[in-house]
N, C-alpha and C positions, 0 to 999 in steps of 0.2 A: 668348566667352560664359561666364559663371560658372554654377556648378551651381545657385545660387539663382535664376538667371533661368529655369531649366527647371521649377522647382517649380509655377508657375501652370499650365503645360501639362498636368501630370499630376494636379494637385489640383483645379483650378477649372473647366477647360473640359470639361464633361461631353459636349458634342456631339462632341468629338474622339474620345473612347473609343467612342461609338456608331458613328461612321463607320469607325473602324479595325476594330471587331468585325464590322461588316456587310461591308465590302470584303474583309477577310481571309477571312471565311467563304465568300463567293462565289468568291473566288480559289482557295481550297483545293478547293472543290467542282468548279470548272471544270477544274482541274488533274487531279483524280482521274477525272473523266468523260472527259477528253481522252486519258488513257492507254489507254482501251479494254480489251480482253481480253488476258490474258497467254497464255503458251504452254500453260498448264493449262486454258485455255478459260474461265476465270472473270475477272470484273472486279476492279478494285482497290477497289471500293465494295460488296463483297458483302453487308455487314451491312445496308445500305439495301435491297438487293434481297430479302434474306431477310424483312425487315419488310414490304416492299411485296407480295411474293408471298403472304404469309400470308393476306391478305384474299381473294384470288382462290381460294386453296386452300380456305378456309373456305366461300366461296360455292359451290364445286363439291362440297361435302360430303365433302372429303378429310380425312384425318388430318393436320392442320397441323403436327404434331410428328414426322411421318415424314421420311425422307430423300428429297430430290428432286435427285439428282446432276446431272440434265440441266439444271436451272435454277439451282442454288445449291450452294455447297460445304459448308455447315454446316446444322445444325438450327435451327428456330425454337423459342425457349425462353421466350417471354413469355406473358402471359395471353390467353385468347380475346378479352377486351375490347380489348386492345392491337391484336390483328389487325383488329378492326372499326374501330378508330381510324385504321388505315392506309388506309381506304377512299378518301379524297381523293387519296392518292398513287398508288393503283393505276390511276387514270385519267390520270395525267400521264406524259409522256415523261421519261426519267431526266435529261435535260439541264435540265429545270425542277424536277422533283421532288427531286432530290438537293440542290441549293442551298437550296430552301425547307425541307427537312427539317433541314439543318444550321443554317440561320438560326433555325428554331424552337428548337433546342437552345441556340445561342449567345445569342440575345436574351432568352429567358426567364431564363436564368442571369444575364445582365448586368443586367436590370431588377431582379432580386432583390438582387444585390450592391449596386447603387446606392441601394436603399431600406432597407438595413440601418440600425438605430439606432446608428451608430458613426461616428467620425471616419475620414477617409482612405479612404472607400469607392472613390474613383477609383483610388487607389494599389493597393487590393486587386484591382480589375478588371484593372489592368495586370499585377499579380503573377501572376494565375492564367491569363492569356492563353496562355503557352507550353504549359501543361498541357492547357488546353482544346483547343488545336490538335491534340494527339495524339488526343483523343477524336473531334474533327471529321474528321480525316483517315481515321479508321476508321468514319465515319458511324454512330457509336454514339449511344445515348440517354442517356448519363450526364450531359451538360450539362443536358438537360431535367429529369432526376430531381433533380439537385442544386438547380436553380432552384425546383422545386416544394417541396422540403424546406425551403429557406430562406424561401420565401413563406409556408409554414405558420407559421413563427416570426414573420414580419413581421405577418401578419394577427392572430395572437394578441396581439402587442404593441399593435396598434391596436384590440383588442377586437372584431375582425370574426371571431367564432367560427365562423359558418356557412361562410364562405369557407375558413377554415383546415381545417375538416372535409372539405370537398370536395377540396381539394388534397392532404390526407393520404391520402385514399382513392385518388385518381388516381395518386399516387406508388407506392402499394402494388400497383396493377394494372400498373404498368410493370415494376418489380422488387419482389419481395416485401419486401426489407429497407427499401424506401422507407416502409413503414408505421411505422417507428420514429420518424418525424417527429411521430407522435401523442404521444410522451412529453413534448413541449414543453408540452402542455396542463397537465401537473402543476405547472408553474411559474407558471401564470397563474390557475388557477381560484379559488384562495383569495381573491384580491383582489376577485373578483366574486361571492363567495358571497352568496346572497340575490338576486343579479341573474340572472334566467333566461337572459340572453344567454350565460353561460359554458357552459350545458348545450346550447346550439345546436351546439357542436362535435361532440358525440357523435351528436346527431340527424342533422346533415348528413353525418357520417362514415358512419353506418349506412345511411341512405337512399342515399347515393352509391354505397356498396359494393354494395347490392342492385341498383341500376340498372346498374352496370358488370357485375355478374354475369350478369344476364338479358339484357344487350344483344345477344348473339349470337342470341337467339330471334327477333329481327327478320328474320334471314336463314336460320334453320335450323328444321327440325322439332324437336319435343321430343326425339325419339329421337336425332337427330344432336347435339342440344344436350347430352344426357347423355353421349354418347360422347366429345365433344370435351373435357369436363371430366375424364372418366376417363383419357383419353390424356394430358392435362396433368399430372394427379397422378402417373401412372406415369412420365412424363418427369422430373418433379421428384424422385421417389424414386430413380431411376437416376442422375440428375445429382448428387445429394447423395453418392452412394457413390464418385464418381470425382473426381480432381483435388484439389490443395491450393492451387493458384494462388499469387498474391503475398499471402499471408496469414500470420497468426501460426502457423497449423498448418503451412504450408509451410516457414516458417523453423525451426520446432522439428524438423521431420524432416530438413531439409537440413543444419542446423548440428549437431544433437545426436543424430540418428538416432531421435528419439522419434516414435512413431506413436500419439499419444494420440487417443482417439475425439473426433471433431469436436464432438460434443454436449457433452462435458466441458469442452473448451477454450472453447466458446461460452458455457457457463454460468459459467465462471470470469470471462470478460470481462464478462458481464452483472452479476456480483456486484461487480466493481470499479466498473463504471459506476454501479450502484445505490448503493453505499456513498458514492461521491464526491458523488452528487446529494443523498443524505440528509444528508450533512455540512453542506451549504450551504442546506438547506431553509429555515432561518430567515432566510436572506439573499437569498431568491429575488427580492425586489423590486429588488435592485441590478443595474444594467445590466452591470457586469463579470461577475457571476455568470451571468446569462442568456446572454451572448455566449459565455462559455467552455463552458457546457452545450451550446450549439449547435455549437461547434467540436468538442467531445468526441464528440457523436453522429455528426457528419459523418465523422470519422476512424474511429470504431468500426465503422460499417456496412461499411467497406471492409476494414480489417485483420482483421476476424473473419469475412469472407466467403470461403469456401473456393474460390469461383469468380472471385475478383478477378483482373482482367487489367490490363495497363498502362493502357488507356484509362479504366478505372474510377477511377483515382486523381485525376481532376479533382474528384470529390466530396470525397475526403480532403484534397486540396490547398486547397479552399475553407475547410475547417476549420482547416488550418494557418495560412492567411493571416489568418483572423479572430482566431485565438489570438495571432499575432505582433503584430498591430496593436492589440490590446486590452491596454494597459498597457506599461510599460517592460520590456525583456527583458535578461537577463544576457548576458555574453560567450558562454557555452556554449549558450544558447538561440539566439543568432544563428548559431552554428556548425551547430546542428541544422536551422535554416531553410535554410542554404546547402547542407547535405547533401541535404535533401529536394528542393531545386530541382535540384541536379546529378543525383541518382540517379533522380528521377522525371521532371522536365521535359526534361533534356538527354540522359540515357543512351539513350533510344530513337531519338535523332536522329543525323544524319550528322556533327554537330559532335563527338559523343563517339566516342572510338576504338572501332572495331567489335570489335577483338580483345578488349579489356577487357570490353566489354558481353557478348560471347558466352561468354567463358571465366570471368568473375568475377561480374559484376553479375547476370546472369540465372540462372546455375546456383545461386548462393548467396542468391538472393532478396533482394539488397541493397536493392532499391527499397523494400521494406517496412520496413527497419530504422529509418530516421529517423522514420517515421510512428508506429511502435510506441513509440519513445522519447518523442516529443512527446506522444502520447496518455497515457502513464504520467505525464509531467510535468504535464499538465493535471489529471489525476485527483488527483495528489498536491497540487497547488496548491489545488484545490477543497476537498479534505479538510482540508488544513492551515489554510486560511482559515476553514473552518467551526469547527474545533476551537479555534483561537486566539480567535475572536470569542466563543465560548461561555465560554472561560476568563476573558476580560475582563469579560464580563457577570456571571459569578459573583463576580469580585473586586469589581466595582462594587456589586453587591447586598450583599456582605459589609461593605463600607465604609459603605454607607448604613444598614445595620441597626445598626452601632455608633454 
C-alpha cells in the first residue's frame, strides 16, 4: 500500500475519527477505572473525583476549597459554578461517570476542530489525539476548555454572536484564562458595525456570567453563597503565589535563575500579543490572519499560565496544529512541530526514555520551549505581515498619486 492510498482515510472519512476518538476515550477510561486504588489509597482518576465531590461538598455547605484527604488527594480549584455543573456526575457511579466526563471533553473538542474554517481539519484531529490522550488519562477538563474556546471563534465566524458570548463565559468559569476567547470578538465586530448582532456577544457574555455566578444560590443560602466566593478568591490568591509550572516563568527561573514577578512577565506577554494583533488589524478579514490569531491565543493562555501542567498542553497543541496547517512552513518550522510533538505528546509516555524525562525534560521545563518558540514565530509573522502590507499600501498610494 502506498502512502497516497492512506490519505483518504485521514482526510475524508470523518466518521472514522469520530469512532476512534469515542472508542479510545472509553478505553482509556475503563483502563483507569479498572486500576482501582493504589497503595496510597487514592485512585488513578483523582481529578474526576475532585470535580465530582465538589458538588456534594457544596450541597453540604462545606468549604469546597478545603482539603478532604479522606476522599481526594488534592484541592478543588475551579469556580463554584463548575461545582454545580458536576451535579449530574455526582449521582453516577464512577464506572459510568468517568467515561462520560472524558467523552464530553474529547467530543466537544473534536466537534470544534472539524468545524474550523480551514483545510485538513481531519489531519488536525489526528495530530492532537496523542496530546489529548494525556489530558484524558488525567481526567482533566482541558479538552472541554479548548473546545469551548475554539467554538467561540467558530460562532463568531458564522455571525452567531450570542452563542459565542455564552461559550466564552462558560470557558471562563471552567478556568479563568478561558475568558481570553473573548478577544476573538475584536476581529469580527467591525464587519458587523451597524448590525446589532455584533453586540449580542457582550450581552450574552454578561448575562451568562451573571447566571453562572449566582447559580450556586439554587443550592445555598445567601450567607453560604458569600462564603464560597470568599473562599474561592482566597484560594486563587494563594494559588497565584506558588508554583511556576511549565510556563515562560518556569523556564526563566530554571534556565537563567530569573525570578521576575509573574505579573510583569504576564504583562510582557500581553504586550507582544497585543502588538501582533494590532499589526494585522487592517487585515482581520483574511482567514489566514484570523486562524493565526486563534493559534496564538491558544498557545498564549498555556505558556503564560504559571499553573500549566502537562495535561494543559492540549490547549496549546491545538494552537500549534492550527498554525502548522495554515500556510506552507519552512524546514525550521517543521522541526519546531516535531519538537513540540516529541516533548509534549511523547515525553510523558512510556515510549520516551524515563531517565531522560526525569533528569532533563521535566527539570529544565523543556516541554514549554518549542511552544514558546512557535508562539514568538506566530507573533513575528503576524507583525511582519501587517507591516509589509502597510508598506505596499503606501507604495501603491504614492504611485497612484503620481
